[in-house]
Structures are given as C-alpha cells and as structure tokens.
C-alpha positions as CSV (number, residue, x, y, z in Angstrom):
1,M,-24.0,1.9,-37.6
2,Q,-22.4,4.7,-35.1
3,S,-21.8,3.7,-31.8
4,T,-23.9,6.0,-29.2
5,A,-21.4,8.0,-27.3
6,P,-21.2,7.3,-23.6
7,T,-23.3,9.3,-21.1
8,I,-22.6,10.2,-17.7
9,Q,-24.4,7.6,-16.1
10,M,-22.8,5.1,-18.4
11,E,-19.5,6.2,-17.7
12,I,-20.2,6.0,-13.6
13,Q,-21.5,2.7,-14.3
14,R,-18.5,1.3,-16.0
15,Y,-16.4,3.0,-13.3
16,L,-18.2,0.9,-10.6
17,R,-17.8,-2.2,-12.7
18,T,-14.3,-2.0,-13.4
19,G,-12.7,0.6,-11.8
20,D,-11.8,2.5,-15.0
21,A,-12.6,5.9,-15.6
22,D,-11.8,8.2,-18.8
23,L,-9.0,10.6,-17.8
24,M,-10.4,13.1,-20.4
25,A,-13.8,12.6,-18.7
26,R,-15.3,13.5,-22.3
27,A,-18.9,12.4,-21.1
28,W,-19.1,15.4,-19.1
29,P,-20.3,18.5,-20.9
30,D,-17.9,21.1,-20.6
31,D,-15.6,22.6,-23.2
32,E,-12.9,23.4,-20.8
33,L,-10.7,19.7,-19.5
34,L,-10.4,21.4,-16.1
35,Q,-13.9,21.5,-15.4
36,R,-14.8,18.4,-17.1
37,T,-12.3,16.4,-14.8
38,T,-12.9,18.0,-11.6
39,R,-16.6,17.6,-11.8
40,A,-16.2,13.7,-13.2
41,H,-13.8,13.4,-10.6
42,R,-16.2,14.5,-7.4
43,E,-19.3,12.3,-9.4
44,L,-17.4,9.2,-9.8
45,R,-16.2,9.3,-6.0
46,A,-19.7,10.1,-4.7
47,A,-21.4,7.2,-6.6
48,L,-18.4,4.9,-5.1
49,V,-19.1,6.3,-1.8
50,A,-22.9,5.4,-2.2
51,E,-22.3,1.7,-3.8
52,V,-19.9,1.1,-0.8
53,R,-22.7,2.3,1.6
54,R,-25.2,0.2,0.0
55,R,-23.2,-2.7,-0.1
56,T,-22.2,-2.4,3.9
57,A,-25.6,-1.4,5.1
58,G,-26.7,-3.6,7.8
59,R,-23.2,-5.6,8.4
60,N,-21.0,-5.7,11.1
61,Q,-18.6,-3.0,10.5
62,P,-14.9,-2.9,11.9
63,R,-13.7,-1.2,14.7
64,N,-12.1,2.4,14.6
65,V,-8.4,2.7,15.3
66,T,-7.3,5.5,17.6
67,E,-4.1,7.4,16.7
68,G,-2.2,6.6,19.8
69,E,-2.7,2.9,18.3
70,I,-0.9,4.0,15.0
71,R,1.6,5.7,16.3
72,S,2.2,3.1,18.6
73,L,2.3,0.3,15.6
74,I,4.7,2.8,13.6
75,T,7.1,3.0,16.5
76,T,7.1,-0.6,17.0
77,K,6.6,-2.3,13.3
78,V,7.8,0.4,11.0
79,G,10.3,2.5,13.3
80,P,13.2,-0.2,13.2
81,M,12.8,-0.4,9.1
82,V,13.3,3.6,9.0
83,L,16.0,3.2,11.4
84,G,17.8,0.8,9.6
85,L,17.0,2.4,5.8
86,F,17.9,5.9,6.5
87,A,20.5,8.4,7.7
88,H,20.1,9.6,11.3
89,E,18.9,13.5,9.9
90,E,16.3,11.9,7.8
91,R,14.8,9.4,10.4
92,A,12.4,12.1,12.0
93,P,10.7,13.8,8.6
94,V,10.2,10.0,7.3
95,L,8.7,8.7,10.6
96,S,6.5,11.9,10.8
97,A,5.4,11.6,7.0
98,I,4.7,8.1,7.5
99,A,2.3,8.9,10.9
100,N,0.3,11.1,8.5
101,G,0.2,9.0,5.6
102,V,-0.9,5.9,7.3
103,M,-4.6,5.1,7.2
104,F,-6.3,2.1,8.7
105,L,-9.7,1.5,6.6
106,T,-12.2,2.2,9.0
107,P,-16.2,3.2,9.2
108,D,-14.9,6.7,10.4
109,N,-12.5,7.3,7.5
110,L,-13.5,5.2,4.5
111,E,-15.1,8.2,2.7
112,R,-12.2,10.2,3.3
113,A,-9.7,7.8,2.1
114,L,-12.2,7.1,-1.2
115,H,-12.2,10.8,-1.7
116,R,-8.6,11.8,-1.1
117,S,-6.8,8.5,-3.0
118,R,-5.1,10.5,-6.0
119,W,-6.3,8.3,-8.7
120,A,-9.9,6.7,-9.7
121,T,-8.6,3.1,-9.6
122,T,-6.9,3.7,-6.6
123,A,-10.2,4.6,-4.8
124,W,-11.8,1.4,-6.6
125,S,-9.4,-1.0,-5.2
126,L,-9.7,0.6,-1.5
127,A,-13.7,0.2,-1.4
128,N,-12.7,-3.4,-2.6
129,V,-10.2,-3.8,0.4
130,Y,-12.8,-2.8,2.7
131,L,-15.8,-4.3,0.9
132,G,-13.7,-7.8,1.0
133,H,-12.8,-7.6,4.9
134,I,-16.4,-7.3,6.0
135,G,-17.8,-9.9,3.6
136,A,-19.6,-7.6,1.4
137,E,-20.3,-8.1,-2.2
138,L,-17.1,-6.9,-4.2
139,L,-17.4,-4.4,-7.2
140,A,-15.9,-7.0,-9.3
141,Q,-15.6,-10.7,-8.6
142,D,-12.4,-11.1,-9.9
143,T,-10.9,-8.4,-8.2
144,P,-7.5,-9.4,-6.6
145,S,-7.4,-10.0,-2.9
146,I,-5.2,-7.2,-1.2
147,L,-4.8,-6.2,2.1
148,G,-3.1,-2.8,1.8
149,L,-2.0,-0.2,-1.0
150,S,0.4,2.4,-1.1
151,D,-0.6,5.9,-3.2
152,G,2.2,7.9,-3.2
153,A,3.1,9.3,0.3
154,D,-0.3,7.5,1.5
155,C,-0.7,4.1,2.8
156,Y,-4.0,2.3,3.3
157,V,-4.2,-0.9,5.3
158,S,-7.3,-3.4,5.9
159,M,-8.3,-4.0,9.6
160,A,-7.5,-7.6,8.8
161,Y,-3.8,-6.7,9.9
162,F,-4.9,-7.0,13.6
163,D,-6.4,-10.8,12.8
164,E,-3.4,-11.9,10.8
165,P,-2.4,-15.2,11.7
166,D,0.8,-15.8,9.7
167,P,3.7,-15.0,11.9
168,F,6.0,-13.6,8.8
169,A,3.2,-11.4,7.5
170,D,3.2,-7.5,8.3
171,F,1.1,-5.8,5.2
172,L,1.6,-2.4,7.1
173,V,5.6,-2.8,6.9
174,H,5.1,-3.7,2.9
175,E,2.8,-1.0,2.2
176,V,5.3,1.6,3.7
177,A,8.3,-0.2,2.0
178,H,6.5,1.0,-1.3
179,L,5.9,4.3,-0.1
180,F,10.0,4.5,-0.4
181,H,9.8,4.6,-4.0
182,N,6.3,5.8,-4.8
183,C,6.7,9.6,-3.5
184,R,9.3,12.3,-4.1
185,R,11.6,13.1,-1.2
186,V,10.1,16.6,-1.1
187,E,6.6,15.2,-0.2
188,I,8.1,13.6,3.2
189,G,10.3,16.4,3.9
190,L,13.8,15.5,2.8
191,L,16.1,17.2,0.6
192,E,15.8,16.2,-3.2
193,T,18.1,16.3,-5.5
194,K,18.8,15.6,-9.6
195,L,20.5,12.4,-8.5
196,R,18.2,11.7,-5.5
197,K,14.2,12.2,-6.2
198,Y,12.8,9.3,-4.3
199,P,13.5,8.4,-0.7
200,L,15.4,5.2,-1.8
201,N,17.3,4.3,-4.8
202,I,14.9,0.7,-5.5
203,N,15.4,-0.5,-8.9
204,F,11.9,-0.7,-10.8
205,R,12.0,-4.5,-11.2
206,E,13.2,-5.1,-7.6
207,H,9.9,-3.2,-6.1
208,E,8.1,-6.1,-5.0
209,T,11.3,-7.8,-4.1
210,F,12.3,-5.1,-1.7
211,A,8.6,-4.7,-0.1
212,Y,8.5,-8.4,0.8
213,C,12.1,-8.6,1.7
214,C,11.4,-6.0,4.3
215,E,8.0,-7.3,5.3
216,F,9.8,-10.8,6.0
217,Y,13.0,-9.4,7.6
218,S,10.8,-7.2,9.9
219,R,8.9,-10.2,11.2
220,I,12.4,-12.1,11.7
221,L,14.0,-9.6,13.8
222,G,10.3,-9.3,15.8
223,H,11.0,-13.2,16.6
224,A,14.7,-13.6,17.0
225,T,17.0,-12.3,19.6
226,T,20.3,-13.3,18.0
227,R,21.5,-13.8,14.7
228,D,21.5,-17.6,14.5
229,Q,17.6,-17.5,15.9
230,G,17.5,-14.9,12.8
231,A,19.0,-17.3,10.2
232,E,16.9,-20.0,12.0
233,L,13.7,-18.1,11.2
234,V,14.8,-17.5,7.3
235,E,15.1,-21.5,6.7
236,T,11.7,-21.8,8.4
237,L,10.3,-19.0,6.1
238,A,12.2,-20.7,3.1
239,Q,10.1,-23.8,3.8
240,R,6.5,-21.9,4.0
241,L,7.3,-20.1,0.7
242,S,6.1,-21.4,-2.5
243,P,8.6,-21.8,-5.4
244,N,6.4,-21.1,-7.6
245,D,4.9,-17.7,-6.2
246,L,4.0,-15.4,-9.0
247,R,4.7,-12.3,-6.6
248,F,8.3,-12.4,-6.4
249,N,11.0,-14.7,-7.1
250,T,11.4,-16.9,-3.9
251,Q,15.0,-18.0,-4.4
252,Q,16.0,-14.3,-4.6
253,V,14.1,-13.2,-1.7
254,V,15.5,-16.1,0.6
255,D,18.8,-15.5,-0.6
256,I,18.6,-11.8,0.3
257,L,17.2,-12.6,3.9
258,R,19.9,-15.2,4.8
259,R,22.4,-12.5,3.8
260,A,20.2,-10.1,6.0
261,A,20.0,-12.2,8.7
262,V,23.8,-12.6,9.6
263,S,24.4,-9.1,8.9
264,K,25.2,-6.2,11.0
265,N,22.4,-4.0,9.5
266,G,20.1,-6.1,7.3
267,W,18.2,-3.4,6.5
268,Q,21.1,-2.2,4.3
269,T,22.1,-5.5,3.0
270,I,18.3,-5.6,1.5
271,L,18.6,-2.0,0.1
272,R,21.8,-2.9,-1.6
273,W,20.4,-6.4,-3.3
274,C,17.6,-3.9,-4.3
275,A,18.9,-0.9,-5.5
276,G,18.8,0.9,-9.1
277,G,21.5,1.2,-11.0
C-alpha cells in the first residue's frame, strides 16, 4: 500500500514534536524551491511561537534584562576572555559583535529569538530552553537539558544564568567561546583570509573542550587573586568533576587548566592546546 504524502499540518506537528523540518519543504505547494522554503520557514516558526505561548500561558515569566546589564556582563565576564585571546586591534570589533549577538531569553524577546535563529532545529531548542526554565511542559520529554546555545554569531542564554549556584559555571562565557569557531571572521568585523576563516583556529574535536576550559578558567580568574590561588582552585574543580563526564575528557580539561592557571596568559595556553592543526 502506498504511503500518503505528508501534508503541511503533518509537517508542522512533526516539527513541534521533534524539531525536525524537511529542508526541501515538499509538503508546501509551490514549484519554486525558494518560495516553498520561505513559506515553510514562516509557518513553522509561527506554529512554534503559538505552541510556546500556549504552554506558557498563566505561568510566571522571567524578568527582562536591560541593555545596560548585558553590557556590564560582557565587560566583566566575557571581556577578560576576549582580551586574552585576541590581538589588540581585534578586540573592539569582537566585543561589539558579542554585544549585538548575546540574547538572554525573556518574555520580550523570545519570539524575536525564535524567528531570527537561522535553523529550524535551533529555534525548537531555544523554545525548550525557555520552557524548561519556567517549568512548562517541554516540546519533547527526552530533550537534552541545556542552558544556552550558540548559533553562528548569536548566543542565546537562559535566564537561569542569574540563579546558577555552581561557582565554576558560566554558560554565557561557554556559549561565547563557541562563537569563536561557529561564525566566520567577516561576520564579526575581522579581516578574513584563506588561512584564517574563523575568529580562532579551534580543532573541530576540541570545540567542547575549548568552551569548557574557557568557562572554568573564567571562574577561576574571578575567584583567585594570585596564581597559587588559581592553581588551588583547579584542584578543587578537579575533585568536583566526574571522571566519566560525557561532555568532555575530564583529565584533559584539568591538565589544560593546570597549565593555564600558572601561565602568564592562561587564555593563550587554552587556545594552544585546542588549536586546529
């Protein structure tokens, strides 16, 4: 028996359940690919927004974040990383791009975030980040629990950031670190060459290692006033990390941080260990 071709409504429901969308938008009736995909993009995002509204109705929403708060966070949390990783002439455009790209998911900007994210699956994941933070029903129960997401030059962060109790956690720094290999240099105002296409040359296999090392090292610097204190904090962190963590190689991360903590520029130490060949 021949299977029935999916309808638009079937594709919308599949997207809401799974985050998967047909890149060819074959359920939409138009001979022109661009017309089909444009309409599919618009209707899938509209359906996602409507479903998020339905699931959040009547629930307490997180507060909004001012531009001043975001600028302050970028200066204090992300600024040291940019200063340590980039040459002097590149720092200003990088910080400006980060300021434009960072978005904390709030009631005022959630819909804009869902519409502006370039991939359908990214928008779906962002919806789950928001729903999870306010305790609403997720779009899929087996959705991985994440608190931030980097999408090209954009970084989306849950408002749970402001309630994080772990002294070694900073998922704003983590997601910005991913930005340095997720987008092209030209996207953030840097000169691009054949040999330098991305802001930083990070080995593909070390993307998560780099992001976690940056996250942990930023917190170590935030708590330590001397190199000895930094080295002690690395050992404290080593005791807290699970040796079986599936996100990264714990021993590798600890070894890199041990070297970074006693280096003149620990950020460059992290970069050298995670650099692409």
